[in-house]
C-alpha positions as a printed Julia matrix, in Angstrom:
765×3 Matrix{Float64}:
 -35.22  -24.29  -135.19
 -33.86  -25.97  -132.18
 -30.24  -25.41  -131.25
 -28.25  -27.24  -128.52
 -26.41  -24.72  -125.95
 -23.12  -25.87  -124.23
 -21.66  -24.6   -121.15
 -24.12  -21.82  -120.67
 -26.08  -20.74  -117.67
 -27.56  -17.64  -116.29
 -30.51  -16.46  -113.67
 -31.04  -16.15  -110.03
 -31.87  -19.79  -109.39
 -29.18  -21.55  -111.15
 -25.28  -21.95  -109.97
 -22.28  -23.97  -110.86
 -18.91  -25.26  -109.36
 -17.07  -25.26  -112.84
 -18.94  -22.6   -115.05
 -21.35  -24.9   -116.13
 -18.51  -27.15  -118.43
 -20.71  -30.12  -119.56
 -24.04  -28.65  -119.37
 -26.06  -29.19  -122.53
 -29.78  -27.59  -122.79
 -31.87  -27.59  -125.97
 -33.52  -24.2   -126.92
 -35.94  -23.15  -129.62
 -35.4   -20.19  -131.54
 -37.99  -19.66  -134.29
 -35.73  -17.63  -136.36
 -32.83  -19.69  -136.28
 -31.23  -21.91  -139.35
 -31.58  -21.51  -142.72
 -34.42  -22.97  -145.03
 -32.24  -25.8   -146.25
 -31.29  -26.64  -142.44
 -34.87  -26.44  -141.32
 -35.84  -28.62  -144.4
 -32.92  -31.21  -143.19
 -34.43  -31.58  -139.85
 -37.83  -32.24  -141.2
 -36.52  -34.66  -143.64
 -34.7   -36.53  -140.7
 -37.98  -36.6   -138.7
 -39.94  -37.98  -141.59
 -37.4   -40.6   -142.58
 -36.87  -41.63  -138.86
 -40.96  -42.07  -138.7
 -40.75  -43.9   -142.17
 -38.53  -46.52  -140.92
 -40.13  -46.89  -137.41
 -43.44  -47.7   -138.96
 -42.23  -50.0   -141.91
 -40.55  -52.42  -139.43
 -42.01  -51.77  -135.75
 -40.3   -55.38  -134.89
 -36.7   -53.48  -135.21
 -37.86  -50.15  -133.75
 -34.4   -48.55  -133.12
 -33.33  -45.48  -131.18
 -32.72  -42.15  -132.64
 -29.42  -41.4   -134.46
 -28.99  -37.91  -132.57
 -29.01  -36.49  -136.04
 -29.96  -32.78  -135.0
 -27.03  -32.38  -132.58
 -24.64  -34.26  -135.11
 -25.81  -31.56  -137.68
 -25.27  -28.78  -135.59
 -21.86  -29.92  -134.33
 -20.52  -30.48  -137.83
 -21.61  -27.19  -138.78
 -19.7   -25.52  -135.87
 -16.83  -27.66  -136.69
 -17.01  -27.13  -140.56
 -13.43  -26.6   -140.8
 -13.27  -30.62  -140.62
 -13.31  -31.92  -143.85
 -15.8   -35.03  -143.93
 -15.49  -35.69  -147.71
 -13.03  -38.41  -147.75
 -14.76  -41.07  -150.15
 -15.69  -44.1   -148.08
 -14.04  -47.18  -148.88
 -15.53  -50.81  -149.51
 -14.14  -54.25  -149.17
 -15.5   -56.81  -151.95
 -17.03  -60.0   -151.19
 -13.96  -61.78  -152.15
 -11.38  -59.0   -151.07
  -9.48  -58.78  -148.06
  -9.02  -55.79  -145.93
  -5.78  -53.95  -146.5
  -3.98  -51.74  -144.66
  -4.67  -48.56  -146.72
  -8.47  -49.19  -146.67
  -8.46  -49.69  -142.8
  -6.36  -46.42  -142.65
  -9.07  -44.34  -144.77
 -11.81  -45.98  -142.69
 -10.18  -45.2   -139.53
  -9.11  -41.54  -140.71
 -12.93  -40.87  -141.73
 -14.12  -42.09  -138.41
 -11.66  -39.9   -136.56
 -12.72  -36.79  -138.4
 -16.29  -37.77  -137.79
 -15.64  -37.98  -133.96
 -13.86  -34.66  -133.89
 -16.31  -32.86  -135.9
 -18.94  -33.74  -133.29
 -17.28  -32.48  -130.3
 -18.56  -29.64  -128.51
 -16.81  -26.26  -127.91
 -16.28  -27.33  -124.19
 -14.48  -30.6   -125.19
 -17.38  -33.07  -124.35
 -19.38  -35.27  -126.56
 -22.65  -34.34  -126.26
 -25.54  -37.32  -126.35
 -28.7   -38.83  -125.94
 -28.94  -40.85  -122.89
 -32.56  -42.33  -122.55
 -34.8   -44.92  -123.81
 -36.96  -45.79  -120.71
 -40.83  -44.59  -121.26
 -41.3   -44.14  -117.69
 -38.59  -41.11  -117.36
 -40.55  -38.18  -119.02
 -44.32  -38.5   -117.36
 -43.61  -37.96  -113.68
 -41.95  -34.61  -115.05
 -44.98  -33.93  -116.77
 -47.25  -34.53  -113.93
 -45.35  -32.14  -111.46
 -45.15  -29.57  -114.32
 -48.9   -29.92  -114.48
 -49.79  -29.6   -111.07
 -47.45  -26.61  -110.29
 -48.8   -24.8   -113.57
 -45.23  -24.44  -114.98
 -45.96  -26.88  -117.7
 -47.09  -23.68  -119.72
 -43.9   -21.89  -118.69
 -41.03  -24.43  -118.5
 -42.73  -26.21  -121.31
 -43.25  -24.24  -124.62
 -45.72  -25.12  -127.29
 -42.63  -26.38  -129.24
 -41.58  -28.53  -126.43
 -44.99  -29.85  -126.21
 -45.4   -30.73  -129.89
 -41.81  -32.74  -129.71
 -42.9   -34.75  -126.48
 -45.92  -35.58  -128.16
 -44.11  -36.56  -131.29
 -41.84  -38.78  -129.26
 -44.41  -40.68  -127.32
 -46.45  -41.31  -130.31
 -43.49  -42.79  -132.31
 -42.75  -45.12  -129.57
 -46.32  -46.67  -129.42
 -46.53  -50.32  -129.87
 -48.74  -51.65  -132.64
 -50.89  -53.09  -130.01
 -51.75  -49.44  -128.8
 -49.45  -49.94  -125.66
 -45.87  -48.66  -124.62
 -42.89  -50.69  -123.21
 -41.13  -50.12  -120.27
 -38.34  -48.93  -122.53
 -38.49  -47.87  -126.4
 -37.57  -51.4   -127.74
 -39.8   -53.19  -125.16
 -43.09  -54.96  -125.25
 -46.05  -53.32  -123.86
 -46.16  -52.4   -120.28
 -48.83  -51.11  -117.89
 -46.3   -48.74  -116.43
 -45.17  -47.59  -119.91
 -48.84  -47.4   -121.34
 -50.33  -45.79  -118.37
 -48.08  -43.21  -117.9
 -47.45  -42.42  -121.61
 -51.34  -42.06  -122.09
 -51.62  -39.83  -118.86
 -48.66  -37.79  -120.54
 -50.21  -37.36  -123.7
 -53.26  -36.19  -121.83
 -51.34  -33.68  -119.74
 -49.52  -32.3   -123.05
 -53.33  -31.34  -124.64
 -54.08  -34.61  -126.48
 -57.83  -35.51  -126.39
 -58.95  -39.13  -125.72
 -59.61  -39.84  -129.29
 -56.46  -37.69  -130.68
 -53.66  -39.45  -132.51
 -53.16  -40.98  -135.86
 -55.29  -43.94  -136.65
 -57.1   -43.87  -133.26
 -53.41  -43.9   -131.23
 -55.04  -42.68  -128.29
 -58.15  -45.11  -128.27
 -55.89  -48.02  -129.06
 -53.85  -47.07  -126.01
 -56.8   -46.85  -123.92
 -57.92  -50.39  -124.87
 -54.53  -51.68  -124.46
 -54.72  -50.43  -120.78
 -58.25  -51.63  -119.91
 -57.82  -54.89  -121.61
 -54.93  -55.73  -119.55
 -56.51  -55.06  -116.22
 -56.59  -51.19  -115.96
 -54.18  -48.98  -114.28
 -54.75  -50.49  -111.0
 -52.17  -52.93  -112.34
 -49.25  -50.33  -112.67
 -46.23  -51.45  -110.77
 -45.69  -49.73  -107.5
 -43.59  -46.64  -108.5
 -46.48  -45.99  -111.12
 -48.91  -46.02  -108.31
 -47.18  -43.39  -106.63
 -46.92  -41.11  -109.67
 -50.72  -41.58  -110.26
 -51.43  -40.86  -106.61
 -49.61  -37.81  -106.74
 -51.56  -36.7   -109.88
 -54.93  -37.76  -108.22
 -55.9   -40.41  -110.52
 -55.07  -43.22  -108.22
 -55.67  -43.52  -104.12
 -52.8   -43.67  -101.46
 -54.78  -46.34  -100.01
 -53.85  -48.47  -102.94
 -50.24  -47.93  -102.44
 -48.26  -50.34  -100.02
 -46.97  -47.95   -97.06
 -43.68  -46.23   -97.68
 -43.36  -45.23   -94.07
 -40.95  -42.02   -93.47
 -40.65  -43.27   -90.03
 -37.88  -45.64   -91.27
 -35.52  -42.54   -91.47
 -35.86  -42.3    -87.77
 -34.33  -45.59   -87.05
 -30.73  -45.66   -85.7
 -28.24  -46.16   -88.35
 -26.42  -48.85   -86.99
 -29.36  -51.18   -87.83
 -28.75  -53.45   -90.68
 -32.03  -52.68   -92.39
 -32.01  -48.71   -92.04
 -32.42  -46.68   -95.34
 -29.02  -45.51   -95.09
 -27.56  -48.78   -96.19
 -29.73  -48.83   -99.41
 -27.92  -48.52  -102.79
 -27.75  -44.73  -103.39
 -30.56  -44.85  -106.27
 -32.94  -46.79  -104.1
 -32.36  -44.22  -101.21
 -32.79  -41.28  -103.14
 -36.08  -42.53  -104.95
 -37.86  -43.88  -101.7
 -36.91  -40.97   -99.61
 -39.18  -38.7   -101.56
 -41.72  -41.29  -102.29
 -41.85  -41.84   -98.43
 -42.56  -38.05   -98.0
 -45.25  -38.11  -100.53
 -46.94  -41.32   -98.86
 -46.61  -39.6    -95.37
 -48.35  -36.58   -96.56
 -50.74  -38.57   -98.98
 -50.16  -35.56  -101.02
 -51.88  -35.14  -104.53
 -52.62  -32.19  -106.85
 -55.79  -30.67  -107.37
 -58.73  -32.72  -108.73
 -59.43  -30.68  -111.78
 -61.92  -31.74  -114.75
 -58.95  -33.28  -116.5
 -57.91  -35.43  -113.75
 -61.6   -36.48  -113.26
 -61.58  -37.43  -116.96
 -58.41  -39.48  -116.62
 -59.95  -41.48  -113.94
 -62.68  -42.6   -116.23
 -60.6   -43.49  -119.02
 -57.69  -45.82  -117.41
 -59.43  -47.69  -114.98
 -62.06  -50.7   -115.71
 -64.47  -49.72  -112.99
 -65.92  -46.44  -111.85
 -63.31  -44.57  -109.48
 -65.17  -45.11  -106.53
 -65.72  -48.34  -106.7
 -62.42  -49.71  -107.03
 -60.87  -51.82  -104.13
 -57.82  -49.82  -103.34
 -56.73  -52.42  -100.53
 -56.67  -55.07  -103.02
 -54.99  -53.07  -105.7
 -51.88  -52.75  -103.45
 -50.6   -56.03  -104.54
 -51.74  -56.03  -108.27
 -49.3   -55.69  -110.68
 -49.9   -56.48  -114.49
 -48.26  -59.59  -115.78
 -46.73  -57.79  -118.5
 -44.72  -55.67  -116.12
 -43.7   -58.13  -113.25
 -39.84  -58.99  -113.46
 -39.27  -58.99  -109.82
 -41.96  -61.0   -107.74
 -42.24  -59.98  -104.06
 -41.25  -62.39  -101.64
 -44.03  -63.9    -99.05
 -42.02  -62.03   -96.39
 -42.08  -58.84   -98.08
 -45.8   -59.0    -98.79
 -46.37  -59.93   -95.04
 -44.18  -56.75   -94.24
 -46.6   -54.63   -96.28
 -49.69  -55.93   -94.91
 -48.16  -55.65   -91.13
 -47.51  -52.07   -92.09
 -50.79  -51.24   -93.76
 -53.16  -53.1    -91.33
 -51.25  -52.36   -88.0
 -48.71  -49.37   -88.23
 -50.63  -46.94   -90.62
 -53.83  -46.68   -88.7
 -51.77  -45.89   -85.58
 -49.29  -43.44   -87.26
 -52.07  -41.41   -88.54
 -53.63  -40.72   -85.23
 -52.27  -38.41   -82.07
 -49.93  -38.69   -80.67
 -48.26  -41.02   -82.92
 -48.67  -38.66   -86.02
 -45.97  -36.43   -84.03
 -43.67  -38.95   -84.8
 -44.65  -38.73   -88.63
 -43.99  -35.26   -88.58
 -40.86  -35.74   -87.38
 -39.99  -38.38   -89.84
 -41.22  -36.07   -92.78
 -39.05  -33.24   -91.68
 -36.13  -35.6    -91.39
 -36.6   -36.69   -95.19
 -36.73  -32.68   -95.99
 -33.56  -31.96   -94.43
 -31.87  -34.95   -96.56
 -33.55  -34.21   -99.55
 -32.53  -30.65   -99.58
 -28.75  -31.48   -98.68
 -29.05  -34.05  -101.84
 -30.48  -31.17  -103.99
 -28.04  -28.6   -102.76
 -24.99  -30.77  -103.29
 -25.97  -31.62  -106.88
 -26.61  -28.24  -107.82
 -30.33  -29.1   -108.15
 -29.49  -31.68  -110.68
 -29.93  -34.56  -108.21
 -28.76  -38.22  -108.73
 -30.96  -38.58  -111.83
 -34.4   -38.07  -113.38
 -36.33  -40.3   -110.95
 -35.52  -38.55  -108.13
 -35.43  -35.29  -109.79
 -39.13  -35.5   -110.71
 -39.96  -36.91  -107.25
 -37.91  -34.24  -105.31
 -39.89  -31.56  -107.34
 -43.23  -33.06  -106.39
 -41.97  -32.9   -102.65
 -41.06  -29.41  -102.59
 -44.03  -28.27  -104.4
 -46.26  -30.17  -101.63
 -43.76  -28.74   -99.01
 -44.48  -24.89  -100.21
 -45.48  -24.08  -103.63
 -43.47  -20.96  -103.53
 -40.36  -22.28  -101.98
 -37.07  -21.33  -103.57
 -36.16  -25.17  -103.61
 -38.66  -25.61  -106.12
 -37.58  -22.56  -108.21
 -33.92  -23.91  -108.22
 -35.33  -27.35  -109.47
 -37.26  -25.7   -112.25
 -34.12  -24.13  -113.35
 -32.46  -27.4   -113.82
 -35.34  -29.03  -115.93
 -33.52  -27.99  -119.03
 -30.72  -29.89  -118.24
 -32.72  -33.34  -118.49
 -34.25  -32.43  -121.73
 -32.97  -33.98  -125.02
 -33.98  -33.51  -128.53
 -33.69  -35.69  -131.44
 -35.31  -36.58  -134.68
 -37.81  -38.66  -132.78
 -38.84  -35.8   -130.57
 -38.14  -34.69  -127.1
 -37.63  -36.79  -123.97
 -36.3   -36.6   -120.39
 -33.2   -38.46  -120.26
 -31.09  -40.12  -117.52
 -29.37  -37.1   -116.75
 -26.55  -37.21  -119.2
 -23.48  -39.37  -120.03
 -20.81  -36.37  -120.72
 -17.94  -37.61  -118.64
 -18.55  -41.4   -119.58
 -18.96  -40.88  -123.33
 -16.02  -38.18  -123.49
 -13.28  -40.56  -121.85
 -14.34  -43.21  -124.17
 -13.85  -41.14  -127.2
 -10.81  -39.69  -126.19
  -9.3   -43.17  -125.81
 -10.47  -44.14  -129.2
  -9.05  -41.05  -130.8
  -5.69  -41.9   -129.34
  -5.72  -45.46  -130.3
  -5.99  -44.28  -133.85
  -2.4   -42.94  -133.55
  -3.37  -40.33  -136.17
  -1.62  -37.43  -134.93
  -2.23  -35.33  -137.68
  -6.01  -35.5   -137.55
  -6.3   -34.71  -133.67
  -6.46  -30.92  -134.14
  -7.52  -29.51  -130.83
  -9.89  -32.21  -130.25
  -7.61  -33.91  -127.21
  -6.67  -30.45  -125.8
 -10.61  -29.65  -125.43
 -11.48  -33.03  -124.23
  -8.47  -33.05  -121.76
  -9.61  -29.66  -120.22
 -13.37  -31.03  -119.95
 -12.1   -33.95  -118.07
  -9.78  -32.07  -115.68
 -12.53  -29.36  -115.15
 -15.05  -32.13  -114.33
 -13.33  -33.57  -111.57
 -14.95  -33.25  -108.37
 -13.01  -30.86  -105.96
 -14.67  -30.85  -102.82
 -16.6   -33.09  -100.71
 -20.21  -32.44   -99.96
 -20.84  -30.45   -96.78
 -21.45  -32.28   -93.68
 -21.7   -35.61   -96.11
 -21.11  -38.07   -93.19
 -24.03  -36.99   -91.48
 -25.87  -37.02   -94.44
 -25.83  -40.7    -95.36
 -22.92  -39.6    -98.11
 -19.63  -40.68   -98.59
 -16.4   -38.67   -99.69
 -16.45  -37.78  -103.24
 -13.42  -35.31  -103.67
 -11.24  -36.65  -106.51
 -13.9   -38.44  -108.43
 -15.59  -38.1   -111.56
 -19.5   -38.43  -112.17
 -21.18  -39.56  -115.19
 -22.28  -36.26  -116.48
 -20.7   -33.1   -115.34
 -18.94  -32.08  -112.15
 -22.24  -30.1   -110.91
 -24.11  -33.18  -110.62
 -21.58  -34.59  -107.99
 -22.09  -38.14  -107.63
 -19.06  -40.56  -107.73
 -19.13  -43.19  -110.59
 -16.33  -45.56  -110.33
 -15.82  -46.5   -113.92
 -16.06  -42.99  -115.08
 -13.21  -42.04  -112.47
 -11.4   -45.09  -113.67
 -11.52  -44.02  -117.31
 -10.99  -40.45  -116.7
  -8.07  -41.5   -114.7
  -6.64  -43.41  -117.64
  -7.11  -40.6   -119.75
  -5.48  -38.2   -117.83
  -2.38  -40.7   -117.55
  -2.23  -40.94  -120.93
  -2.61  -37.59  -121.93
   0.31  -36.54  -119.35
   2.65  -38.51  -121.59
   1.68  -36.68  -124.67
   3.25  -33.16  -126.06
   1.3   -30.25  -124.66
   1.04  -28.9   -128.13
  -1.23  -32.03  -128.95
  -2.8   -32.81  -125.39
  -2.65  -29.33  -123.41
  -1.32  -29.04  -119.87
  -1.13  -32.0   -117.92
  -3.01  -32.71  -114.64
  -1.96  -31.88  -111.11
  -0.38  -35.02  -109.78
  -2.4   -34.27  -106.53
  -5.65  -34.7   -108.52
  -4.36  -38.19  -109.48
  -3.84  -38.93  -106.18
  -7.18  -38.2   -104.96
  -8.63  -39.98  -107.95
  -6.83  -43.2   -106.58
  -8.07  -42.58  -103.15
 -11.8   -43.02  -104.37
 -11.02  -46.01  -106.31
  -9.27  -48.22  -103.56
 -12.17  -47.01  -101.03
 -14.79  -48.56  -103.26
 -13.3   -51.73  -103.18
 -14.96  -54.68  -101.49
 -12.76  -56.24   -98.63
 -14.51  -59.57   -98.98
 -14.97  -60.1   -102.52
 -12.28  -57.88  -104.12
 -14.64  -56.33  -106.63
 -15.5   -52.59  -106.91
 -18.77  -51.11  -106.6
 -19.96  -48.02  -108.81
 -21.27  -45.21  -106.4
 -20.31  -46.25  -102.87
 -18.77  -48.98  -100.97
 -20.83  -52.05  -101.21
 -22.79  -53.08   -98.5
 -22.32  -57.12   -97.79
 -25.84  -57.73   -96.85
 -27.47  -59.65   -99.8
 -30.41  -60.81   -97.85
 -31.8   -57.43   -97.99
 -32.45  -57.87  -101.52
 -35.4   -59.75  -100.52
 -37.07  -56.69   -99.45
 -36.69  -55.15  -102.81
 -39.98  -53.15  -103.24
 -39.83  -52.56  -106.93
 -41.38  -55.21  -109.53
 -39.39  -53.75  -112.23
 -35.79  -53.97  -111.11
 -33.42  -56.64  -109.6
 -30.82  -55.82  -107.03
 -31.92  -52.34  -106.0
 -31.63  -52.63  -102.51
 -28.12  -52.42  -101.53
 -24.7   -51.34  -103.51
 -22.97  -54.34  -105.05
 -19.77  -54.93  -106.96
 -19.54  -55.25  -110.89
 -17.4   -56.75  -113.41
 -16.7   -53.91  -115.65
 -16.25  -51.27  -113.27
 -13.71  -53.66  -111.62
 -11.91  -54.34  -114.94
 -11.74  -50.42  -115.63
 -10.51  -50.03  -112.17
  -7.76  -52.74  -112.64
  -6.39  -50.74  -115.81
  -6.43  -47.42  -114.15
  -4.47  -48.63  -111.09
  -1.97  -50.05  -113.02
  -1.62  -47.35  -115.34
  -1.15  -45.35  -112.59
   1.47  -47.35  -110.8
   3.67  -47.5   -113.86
   3.89  -43.85  -113.91
   3.92  -42.9   -110.31
   5.39  -45.83  -108.47
   5.67  -45.42  -104.55
   2.21  -43.63  -104.24
   0.28  -46.15  -102.2
   1.78  -49.01  -104.56
   1.36  -51.96  -101.99
  -2.08  -51.0   -101.45
  -2.6   -50.83  -105.33
  -0.83  -54.46  -105.64
  -3.28  -56.16  -103.11
  -6.07  -54.29  -104.47
  -5.32  -55.5   -108.09
  -4.81  -59.09  -106.75
  -8.1   -59.35  -104.91
  -9.99  -57.81  -108.09
  -8.6   -60.4   -110.13
  -9.69  -63.11  -108.09
 -13.12  -61.58  -108.19
 -13.32  -61.44  -111.79
 -12.04  -65.22  -112.03
 -14.7   -66.19  -109.74
 -17.29  -64.29  -111.77
 -16.65  -66.14  -115.0
 -19.86  -68.07  -116.13
 -19.3   -71.75  -117.29
 -19.34  -70.78  -120.96
 -16.41  -68.4   -120.68
 -18.43  -65.17  -120.45
 -19.08  -62.47  -117.91
 -22.42  -61.13  -117.25
 -22.34  -57.34  -118.24
 -24.41  -55.14  -115.95
 -24.34  -51.9   -117.87
 -24.37  -52.96  -121.4
 -25.97  -55.88  -123.65
 -24.5   -58.07  -121.88
 -22.28  -61.03  -122.29
 -20.33  -59.23  -124.84
 -20.12  -56.22  -123.01
 -18.97  -57.67  -119.81
 -16.37  -60.06  -121.62
 -14.85  -57.24  -123.29
 -14.23  -55.43  -120.4
 -13.03  -58.14  -118.34
 -10.61  -59.01  -120.86
  -9.05  -55.7   -120.94
  -8.62  -55.82  -117.37
  -6.96  -59.42  -116.82
  -4.7   -58.6   -119.82
  -3.65  -55.3   -118.34
  -2.77  -57.29  -115.2
  -0.46  -59.63  -117.15
  -2.46  -62.43  -118.03
  -2.49  -63.99  -121.36
  -4.24  -66.49  -123.84
  -1.19  -68.51  -122.98
  -0.7   -68.22  -119.24
  -4.47  -67.82  -118.16
  -7.0   -70.2   -118.72
  -9.6   -67.44  -117.52
  -8.44  -65.35  -120.37
  -8.52  -68.36  -122.82
 -12.11  -69.3   -121.86
 -13.16  -65.68  -122.37
 -11.73  -65.46  -126.08
 -13.24  -69.05  -126.72
 -16.83  -67.57  -125.82
 -16.36  -64.76  -128.06
 -15.02  -66.73  -131.17
 -17.68  -69.18  -130.7
 -20.56  -66.5   -130.82
 -19.28  -65.17  -134.03
 -21.96  -65.09  -136.81
 -21.16  -66.51  -140.04
 -20.59  -63.21  -141.73
 -18.18  -62.34  -138.79
 -19.71  -59.95  -136.8
 -21.47  -60.28  -133.48
 -25.16  -59.27  -132.25
 -26.67  -60.04  -128.9
 -30.26  -59.75  -127.85
 -31.37  -57.35  -125.22
 -33.44  -60.53  -123.57
 -29.81  -61.69  -122.65
 -30.08  -59.01  -119.62
 -33.27  -60.06  -117.82
 -32.76  -63.76  -118.68
 -29.44  -63.85  -117.91
 -28.81  -66.35  -120.65
 -26.72  -65.22  -123.76
 -29.24  -65.21  -126.76
 -28.17  -63.7   -130.36
 -30.27  -61.18  -132.19
 -33.06  -62.6   -133.99
 -31.49  -64.16  -137.38
 -28.08  -63.83  -136.0
 -27.48  -60.71  -137.31
 -24.96  -58.07  -136.59
 -24.7   -55.08  -134.29
 -21.95  -53.0   -135.15
 -21.36  -51.74  -131.42
 -21.43  -55.15  -130.09
 -18.88  -56.44  -132.88
 -16.63  -53.76  -131.9
 -16.77  -54.82  -128.29
 -15.98  -58.23  -129.24
 -13.21  -57.01  -131.61
 -11.68  -55.07  -129.04
 -11.56  -57.8   -126.45
 -10.08  -60.28  -128.92
  -7.42  -57.52  -129.98
  -6.43  -57.13  -126.14
  -5.85  -60.59  -125.73
  -3.68  -61.21  -128.54
  -5.98  -62.19  -131.31
  -4.14  -60.58  -134.12
  -0.78  -62.48  -133.23
  -2.86  -66.0   -133.24
  -5.19  -65.97  -136.0
  -6.43  -62.53  -137.25
  -9.14  -64.07  -139.6
 -11.96  -63.52  -137.12
 -10.98  -60.0   -136.95
 -10.45  -59.32  -140.44
 -14.18  -60.56  -141.11
 -15.39  -58.31  -138.4
 -13.25  -55.3   -139.74
 -14.58  -55.66  -143.22
 -18.11  -55.75  -141.63
 -16.99  -52.2   -139.88
 -15.6   -50.71  -142.98
 -18.28  -51.73  -145.41
 -20.99  -50.26  -143.12
 -19.36  -46.95  -142.68
 -21.48  -43.92  -143.84
 -20.38  -41.17  -146.32
 -19.43  -38.85  -143.38
 -17.47  -41.4   -141.42
 -20.17  -42.32  -139.03
 -21.88  -45.69  -138.78
 -25.36  -46.65  -138.8
 -27.71  -46.68  -135.43
 -28.87  -49.9   -134.66
 -30.3   -51.73  -131.64
 -30.0   -50.3   -128.29
 -27.0   -51.55  -126.34
 -27.13  -49.97  -122.82
 -28.82  -51.65  -119.82
 -29.44  -51.2   -116.04
 -30.49  -53.11  -113.19
 -30.98  -56.12  -115.69
 -34.4   -55.26  -117.16
 -34.53  -51.62  -118.44
 -32.56  -50.61  -121.76
 -30.63  -47.42  -121.91
 -29.61  -45.58  -125.32
 -26.09  -44.47  -125.5
 -26.16  -42.4   -128.71
 -22.54  -41.87  -129.17
 -21.56  -45.76  -128.96
 -22.43  -46.1   -132.56
 -19.17  -43.56  -133.76
 -16.88  -44.55  -130.73
 -16.34  -48.3   -130.46
 -16.24  -48.8   -134.32
 -13.54  -46.1   -134.29
 -11.84  -47.65  -131.33
 -11.86  -51.29  -132.91
 -10.72  -49.9   -136.21
  -7.71  -48.09  -134.32
  -6.62  -51.27  -132.41
  -6.95  -53.34  -135.39
  -5.21  -51.45  -137.48
  -2.57  -51.05  -134.91
  -2.32  -54.64  -133.83
  -2.65  -56.43  -137.4
  -0.02  -54.08  -138.87
   2.46  -53.33  -136.01
   5.4   -52.34  -138.1
   3.27  -50.39  -140.69
   4.32  -46.66  -141.27
   2.29  -44.64  -138.72
   0.26  -41.66  -140.12
């Protein structure tokens, strides 16, 4: 039976900055679990498969049932047996029923908290995460050591379960079939031991048919071309040049890679190494067989030069500009023939050495976690190509388990974890309940984890490594990962400020004030002096023209760091909360920063009154965050047209039954689209409720809130949880991401604020 292990780590190739707080890895123990527990796991798997196959059009993400079952067992002292309440069709929500539903939700959330204080969860969904990892594990031979037979079994389960009816796989689990999803998933299954005719109802044959019917794997987007070239089932001649020589340019140039968005930089750096080396793994019989299975022509007859610009129409989201294609062709026809010959190949060698230097720094400063799963697999490919027996590769292998997440739908590679993000949201939601008698040690544990997870030191020599200072920030996952995330920093700071005002017997010891000052330093640093908005990872780069050079066909806005409304709104709230409790510290700078940030949010409002959310789906998500930021700065429905228009947008899209639901297609289309049938999504309903509650809807007209609260209460499950519905996370406009904790955090938060604001004078329990 599988078990989630938390805050553990041992071995010569693992090291941590904070005793592995936040680390979460799954291990299989054949002797673990009672017969009843093992049967419950199998029942969860069977039920997921049954529902998935019954309605493939509404293929839902996992509900993280295995993690939840284990946590509830470990916290069995928390009573989850309170009977659920229901509000009849002609009944109104009462304070008593709202209280019972909220109490159940609080207990459920405290019951699934881990022992080190964080909330563990899946953060996955894209189908291109796992296959590159399997490619490098196959090439290195580690696929039979790092990946056990039980790992393989669960990975196979996951890939087959998320296969579409037409035989292909999407870019992400709820998406239409794409070449990158289909070719990579097919290859992953082959590397995991599946034959070309294996799978239920001819699943592999159907997959192969989809690939070939859609032009074959030569149409895979550029990232996929790199992965396939490394495996040896595609040729580097079919890839547009990723010249490592760019890393030798002076960094003062406007198009130097150091000015790239950090995810773009850390992706294309290892890709440029692999391209410069033209590295591929051994051409085994399996590789030769895959070559015959995924291409429409015999391998030696493929026109690789023509394939450079080939991209399957099902994948194409960001079309390359004429300027970019001209650049690729110039590099291909003029530069590459020169750089591959003496003496110019000496320049290439220098460039490759420089990429190794920067990759080593990035790996060491993240304890070999790296910035995320894409860089993780690419770095592993590079280090194996560089020296198969090197310590760097061994350090990387030791951190592979950090990326593997198990649920009832199988095992997959996830982004890298959302531990800090989920913990700060869950903490604020629990506090919003005002149910002090239900807190137990939950807030103490969360407080400990948040304090332990703040970055305490800058990376070594960071300024010479195209990095910015990190001291005082929080990451998305845990301290060891080491990359600043501005809204995680803001939400963490908000938690520390609130917890500092609570009795230590409830919240534990307050954070040192110097730590708060350091967090403020980070936040102020990340503001754009031009727009007033805040970026996520690093300071914004005011060169939007460079987006024309976006080399990816799959994502938008990946070339340079830019500002976003959600993190700007979070930071406004954090800075103002800090100023109230610590007046005098950088007070004037905070006032100026907040004023400029408010101007940014006002300018970013859409004609319909909404805001486009970049990290959640989508207009509801953005509007919820921005309303909270504006209200915290003193804007109200009565004194701000901006707030009023935001409220009116949310009210205008409430559906007939009283809920909200937004389709994921809103993100790539940048146009609000409701869910099919205008059905309700409980997480998005909670976002809308919170936006309305923050802007005073309970005082103006609570009717829309009563209708929404009724839906939440009636949907609550016996143990206090809420049903898993459609995926609600997104990034880079075109790829959806599953946040498995959202379904229990946001409904609890919405019910807590609803109960507090609708019945402000009621007795607090």
